[in-house]
N, C-alpha and C positions, 0 to 999 in steps of 0.2 A: 618314454622308455621304448627301446627298440626290441621288437619281437625277435626271440632267438631262432625262430624257424624261417621267417621270410624277410626279416630285417626291416619291416615296415615300422614307421615311427609313431603311428597312430594306434595307441592302445588305450583301453579303459580299465579303471579299477573296478573289480567285481566285489571285493571284500577287503577290509582293513581290520587288523587286530593288533592291539598293544602287546608287546612281549611280557613275560612274567615280571622281569625287572624293571619294566617301564622305560627302558633306554632305547628301544628300537620298535619299529612297526613292521609287521609282515603284511604284505599286500598281494592278493590274487588278482592277475591281470588277464585280460583277453585282447588278442590282437583284432582289430576291426577289419583287417583284410582276410586273414586265413582262419580266424576263430581259434587259433592255438591259445592254450591257457598256460600261464607260468607264474612262478612266485618271485616276488622281490623282497628284499629286506632294506629298510631305511633306518639308518642310525645317525646319531649326532656325531659330527666330526670333532674329534678331540684335538686339543692343542698339541702339536707335535713335541715329542720329547727325545732326548738322546739315550742311546744305549751304550754302555761300557762293556766291551767284549772282554774276554779273559786275557787276551794279549795286550789290553790296555787301549786299544783302538776304539774310537767312538763313531757311532753311526746313527742316523735317523731311525726311529722305530718304524718297523714295516709289519704291519698287521697280518699281512698275507703269509709271511714266513711261519709265524707261530700257529696261525690257523691251519696251514698245510700240514704241519707236524701233528696237531691235535686231530685233524680229520683222519690222518694216516693211523694214529693210534686207536681211533674209535671205528675204523673200517670193519664192517660187518658186525657191529656190536649193538645195533638197533637203538642208537641214541639220536633223539631228534635234533635236527639242525638248530632249532630254536634253543635247545639246551646248551649247545656249543657256543652260540651267538651270546646268549646270556652270561655264560662263564667268562668269555672274552671281554664282554663289555664291563663286567664287574671288576675285572683285573685291570683293565685300561684305565678305569676311573682311579683306582688305587696308585697305579704306576704314574699317571700324569700329575697327581697331587705332589708328587716329589719334584720340586723345581730343579734340583741338581741332576736329574736323570735317574736312570735305574741300571743295575748290572744284569748282564745276560744270566748270571748264576741266579739272581733273585727271580727273573722271569721264569726260568726253569723250575725252581723250587715251588713258586706260587702256582704254576700250572699243575705241577704233581699233586700239590695239596688239594686243589679244586677237583682234579680228575679223580683222585681217590674217593671223593664224595659222590661223584657221578657214576663211575664204573671202574671196578678194581683192575679188570683185565687191561682196559685202556690205559690206566695208570701204569701198570707194569710194562706195557708196550712202549709208552712215552719214556719211562725210566730207563729202559734197556738202550735207548738211542742217546738220551740225554746223559746218562752215566757211562756210556760206552761199555756195556756188558760184554764180556768175552767168553764166559762160560756159565754153566748152570749154577755154579757156586755164587756167581754174582747175583743171580736172581734170588737164591735162597738167603743171602746175606741182606739183600734189600728188603725181602718179605719180613724177615725177622726183625729188622730195625724199624720199618715203617708200619707194619701191620701186626703189632704186638699181640693182638687177640687171635691171630693165626698161630697155631702151633703144629709142627710136623707130626704125623701119626706113626 
């Protein structure tokens, strides 16, 4: 593993821990040259699958796209990266099981449902981009539909 500070290839593992879902490993590493410490995540590579876009176009699933969107929604929400990794790993297992592929609509809805359980504000942020909110009424409508236990005072 290459050190992010000095780019040295000689690093050693200090600590390894299995994630909550058991699908990835978190490793603390130390560079043998500059002693910088950093964290890496090791996860099983899934069989690739196709995503059908709203336009009907198909493309190979790209984890980084959805991960970037989730990270933006979770920005400054104090959600551990391990929680996001676990969420994505769980969803990818479900999506990969479908041999015919998955639609982008399903991906968005699945992420929304998982984020709702992790952090409601992050869920609203993700929904605002995914559902193309244009006004505060869009937020209110979404909240009333998705969060029935919430009621305006």
